[in-house]
C-alpha positions as CSV (number, residue, x, y, z in Angstrom):
1,M,15.0,65.2,100.6
2,K,11.4,64.2,100.8
3,I,9.5,63.1,103.9
4,V,6.1,61.4,104.0
5,N,4.0,61.4,107.2
6,I,2.8,57.9,108.2
7,F,-0.4,57.7,110.3
8,G,-3.7,56.0,110.6
9,G,-4.6,52.3,110.2
10,L,-2.9,49.7,108.0
11,G,-4.6,50.6,104.8
12,N,-3.7,54.3,105.0
13,Q,-0.1,53.4,106.0
14,M,0.1,51.4,102.8
15,F,-1.1,54.3,100.7
16,Q,1.5,56.5,102.3
17,Y,4.3,53.9,101.7
18,A,3.0,53.6,98.2
19,L,3.7,57.3,97.7
20,I,7.2,56.8,99.1
21,T,7.7,54.1,96.5
22,A,6.4,56.3,93.7
23,L,8.6,59.2,94.7
24,K,11.7,57.0,95.0
25,K,11.2,55.6,91.6
26,K,10.6,58.9,89.9
27,Y,13.4,60.9,91.5
28,N,15.9,58.2,92.7
29,E,16.5,60.1,95.9
30,E,16.1,59.7,99.6
31,V,12.4,59.6,100.7
32,L,12.0,59.3,104.5
33,A,9.1,58.4,106.7
34,D,7.9,60.5,109.6
35,I,6.3,58.2,112.3
36,H,6.3,60.7,115.2
37,Y,2.5,61.2,114.9
38,M,2.0,57.5,115.9
39,N,3.7,57.9,119.3
40,G,0.9,57.4,121.8
41,Y,-1.7,56.9,119.0
42,D,-4.0,54.1,120.2
43,R,-6.8,53.8,117.7
44,H,-5.2,51.1,115.6
45,N,-2.2,48.7,115.9
46,G,0.6,51.2,115.6
47,I,3.1,51.2,112.7
48,E,2.4,47.8,111.0
49,L,4.2,48.1,107.7
50,E,7.5,46.4,108.8
51,K,5.7,43.8,110.9
52,I,3.6,42.5,108.0
53,F,5.6,43.2,104.8
54,P,9.2,42.8,103.7
55,I,10.0,46.5,103.7
56,K,12.2,48.8,105.8
57,L,11.2,52.3,106.6
58,E,13.9,54.9,106.4
59,L,13.0,57.2,109.2
60,A,13.2,61.0,109.3
61,T,14.7,62.6,112.4
62,R,13.2,65.6,114.2
63,E,15.9,67.8,112.6
64,D,14.9,66.4,109.1
65,I,11.3,67.3,109.8
66,K,12.1,70.8,111.0
67,R,13.8,71.6,107.7
68,L,10.5,71.1,105.8
69,S,7.6,71.2,108.3
70,F,7.7,71.9,112.0
71,Y,5.5,69.9,114.3
72,T,5.3,69.8,118.1
73,S,3.2,67.3,120.0
74,T,0.9,67.6,123.0
75,Y,-1.5,65.2,124.7
76,K,-5.2,66.2,124.9
77,R,-8.2,64.4,126.4
78,H,-9.0,60.9,125.1
79,K,-5.2,60.3,124.9
80,Y,-5.1,60.9,121.2
81,L,-1.9,62.6,120.0
82,K,-2.7,66.0,118.6
83,W,-0.3,68.2,116.6
84,L,0.2,71.9,116.7
85,H,1.0,72.4,113.1
86,I,3.2,75.2,111.6
87,R,3.3,74.6,107.9
88,K,6.2,75.8,105.8
89,P,6.0,76.4,102.0
90,S,7.7,73.1,101.5
91,T,4.7,71.2,103.1
92,I,2.2,69.6,100.7
93,V,-1.1,69.0,102.5
94,E,-3.6,66.7,100.8
95,I,-7.1,68.2,100.2
96,L,-9.6,65.4,100.5
97,S,-12.0,67.0,98.1
98,K,-9.2,67.1,95.5
99,P,-7.5,63.7,95.9
100,Y,-5.0,64.1,93.0
101,H,-2.4,66.8,93.5
102,G,-0.4,67.4,90.4
103,D,2.3,69.2,92.4
104,V,3.1,66.0,94.4
105,F,5.7,65.0,91.9
106,T,8.2,67.7,92.1
107,P,12.0,67.6,92.2
108,K,12.0,70.1,95.2
109,S,12.4,69.0,98.8
110,R,8.9,68.4,100.3
111,Y,7.0,67.2,103.4
112,Y,3.9,65.2,102.5
113,D,0.9,65.2,104.9
114,G,-2.1,63.2,103.7
115,Y,-3.5,59.8,102.7
116,W,-2.6,59.9,99.0
117,Q,-5.2,57.4,97.9
118,D,-5.7,58.4,94.3
119,P,-4.7,55.5,92.0
120,Q,-3.2,57.9,89.5
121,Y,-0.1,58.2,91.8
122,Y,0.6,54.5,91.4
123,S,-0.5,53.7,87.8
124,D,3.0,52.7,86.7
125,I,4.3,50.9,89.8
126,R,1.7,48.2,90.4
127,N,4.3,45.4,90.2
128,E,6.6,47.2,92.6
129,L,3.7,47.7,95.1
130,S,2.7,44.0,94.8
131,A,6.3,43.1,95.7
132,C,6.4,45.5,98.6
133,F,3.1,44.3,100.0
134,T,3.7,40.6,100.0
135,F,2.6,39.1,103.4
136,K,5.7,37.7,105.0
137,N,4.5,36.0,108.2
138,P,3.5,32.3,108.2
139,L,-0.2,31.7,108.7
140,S,-1.7,29.9,111.6
141,E,-3.1,26.4,111.0
142,K,-6.7,27.8,111.0
143,N,-5.9,30.6,108.6
144,Q,-3.9,28.3,106.3
145,A,-6.9,26.0,106.1
146,A,-9.2,29.0,105.3
147,L,-6.7,30.1,102.6
148,N,-6.6,26.6,101.1
149,T,-10.4,26.6,100.8
150,I,-10.5,30.2,99.4
151,C,-8.1,29.2,96.6
152,S,-9.9,26.0,95.7
153,C,-13.5,27.1,95.3
154,P,-15.5,30.0,93.7
155,S,-14.7,32.2,96.6
156,V,-16.4,35.5,97.2
157,G,-15.1,37.7,100.0
158,I,-17.4,40.2,101.6
159,H,-15.9,43.0,103.8
160,I,-18.3,44.8,106.1
161,R,-16.9,47.6,108.2
162,R,-19.1,49.0,110.9
163,G,-17.9,50.0,114.4
164,D,-16.1,53.4,114.0
165,Y,-17.8,53.9,110.6
166,L,-21.2,54.3,112.3
167,K,-19.9,57.3,114.2
168,K,-18.3,59.2,111.3
169,G,-20.7,61.2,109.1
170,R,-18.5,61.0,106.0
171,Y,-18.7,57.2,105.9
172,R,-22.1,56.6,107.4
173,G,-25.0,55.2,105.2
174,I,-22.9,54.3,102.2
175,C,-22.3,50.5,102.5
176,D,-25.8,49.7,104.0
177,I,-27.8,46.6,103.8
178,D,-29.2,47.7,100.4
179,Y,-25.7,47.9,98.9
180,Y,-24.7,44.4,100.1
181,T,-28.1,42.9,99.0
182,K,-27.6,44.2,95.5
183,A,-24.0,43.1,95.3
184,I,-24.7,39.6,96.6
185,S,-27.7,39.2,94.3
186,L,-25.6,40.2,91.3
187,L,-22.8,37.8,92.1
188,K,-25.2,34.9,92.7
189,K,-26.4,35.4,89.1
190,R,-22.9,35.5,87.7
191,I,-21.1,32.9,89.7
192,Q,-22.1,29.2,89.9
193,N,-22.1,27.8,93.5
194,P,-20.3,30.7,95.1
195,H,-18.7,30.2,98.5
196,F,-19.1,33.4,100.6
197,F,-16.4,34.4,103.1
198,L,-17.5,37.2,105.5
199,F,-15.0,39.5,107.1
200,S,-16.3,42.1,109.5
201,N,-15.8,44.0,112.8
202,D,-19.5,43.4,113.6
203,I,-20.2,39.7,113.5
204,E,-23.5,40.0,115.2
205,W,-24.8,42.4,112.5
206,C,-23.6,40.1,109.8
207,T,-25.3,37.1,111.4
208,Q,-28.6,38.9,111.5
209,N,-28.5,40.7,108.2
210,I,-26.1,39.1,105.7
211,M,-26.4,35.4,106.6
212,P,-30.1,35.3,105.5
213,I,-29.2,36.8,102.1
214,I,-26.6,34.1,101.4
215,A,-28.7,31.3,102.8
216,G,-28.4,28.2,100.6
217,C,-24.9,29.0,99.6
218,E,-21.6,27.8,101.1
219,Q,-20.6,30.4,103.7
220,T,-17.7,30.9,106.2
221,M,-17.4,33.6,108.8
222,I,-13.8,34.6,109.4
223,D,-14.1,36.0,112.9
224,W,-10.9,35.0,114.6
225,N,-8.3,37.5,113.4
226,T,-8.3,40.3,115.9
227,G,-5.9,42.8,117.4
228,S,-2.4,42.5,115.9
229,D,-3.6,39.6,113.7
230,S,-6.4,41.7,112.0
231,Y,-4.2,42.2,108.9
232,V,-4.6,38.5,108.1
233,D,-8.2,39.3,106.9
234,M,-6.7,41.4,104.2
235,Q,-4.4,38.6,103.2
236,L,-7.2,36.1,103.0
237,M,-9.5,38.6,101.1
238,S,-6.8,39.3,98.6
239,N,-6.9,35.7,97.5
240,C,-10.6,35.5,96.9
241,N,-11.8,35.0,93.3
242,S,-14.3,37.9,93.7
243,L,-14.8,40.6,96.3
244,I,-17.6,42.9,97.6
245,I,-15.7,45.6,99.4
246,A,-16.6,48.4,101.8
247,N,-15.5,52.1,101.5
248,S,-12.4,51.3,103.4
249,S,-8.7,51.5,102.6
250,F,-8.3,48.0,104.1
251,S,-10.9,46.8,101.6
252,W,-9.2,48.7,98.8
253,W,-5.9,47.0,99.2
254,A,-7.5,43.6,99.6
255,A,-9.0,44.1,96.1
256,Y,-5.8,45.6,94.6
257,L,-3.4,42.9,95.9
258,G,-3.2,39.1,95.5
259,R,-4.7,37.0,92.8
260,K,-6.5,38.5,89.8
261,K,-10.1,38.9,90.7
262,D,-13.0,37.8,88.5
263,M,-15.0,40.7,89.9
264,V,-14.7,43.4,92.5
265,I,-17.9,45.3,93.5
266,A,-17.3,48.6,95.3
267,P,-19.6,51.4,96.5
268,K,-20.1,54.1,93.9
269,T,-19.8,56.7,96.7
270,W,-16.5,56.3,98.7
271,F,-17.4,58.9,101.3
272,N,-19.9,61.7,101.8
273,A,-18.1,64.7,100.3
274,K,-18.6,67.3,97.6
275,P,-17.1,67.0,95.1
276,P,-17.3,63.2,95.5
277,L,-14.0,61.3,96.1
278,R,-13.2,58.8,93.4
279,I,-10.4,56.4,94.2
280,Q,-12.0,53.2,92.9
281,I,-10.1,51.2,90.2
282,E,-11.5,51.5,86.7
283,E,-12.3,47.8,86.2
284,W,-14.3,47.5,89.5
285,L,-18.1,47.4,89.2
286,L,-19.6,50.3,91.2
287,L,-23.0,50.1,92.9
């Protein structure tokens, strides 16, 4: 038996499910999901995988978890669910400064606690992941109209994540205005009559800082997908001809999924760490 801890926002949940898929294919055995961490977790939209994609999580019970890694939960201030963690030898905990763990693929029973974002884990299952992460819900009329436009023009999606990223030191200062200015300038030179589609959790900042840079080009601000509909931005971005992404797992999957991209521009530094984390795809252009 293997168990993968599911936590975080949609992009991270997708990486964790991708590990489940990779483990199932390699060992043809039961791989369960532990979703207990998400009970009471209010920073994102809860477990979204089954709501958005045609997949079914096989859930680990408390007894299953205790065999491999014992967790008990308590509530602290700010209402975030914290874990008192007693690790057993059967637990594999991801080290962020060492994104690829060679011992992840083992025939032994294991509990996996981490994000598992390194593309090496998934190099031979891209087709399987594309099938797993097919968006199953019908689009609203407004989003369908946006998708039709995206698919019928030289579309360039720009993802700008601010909000919580301004407070976290390991993300701060990477995808700044200089990064977006250079990326947009480069795409303007390579693409004739680009139509820019902006996706962001800080529309006011984009209006003040990004709109002037793309002045004179066709531009559309996608600002209506919020709350439980936020994932639709990933769906729309995944269909753009080209993308300028942020150092975000949400961005990463938008670039990985959907139609083949003419160009993906990504930040050279994914987050502030030593040694630097490298999870960007080889064919992406790094700035």
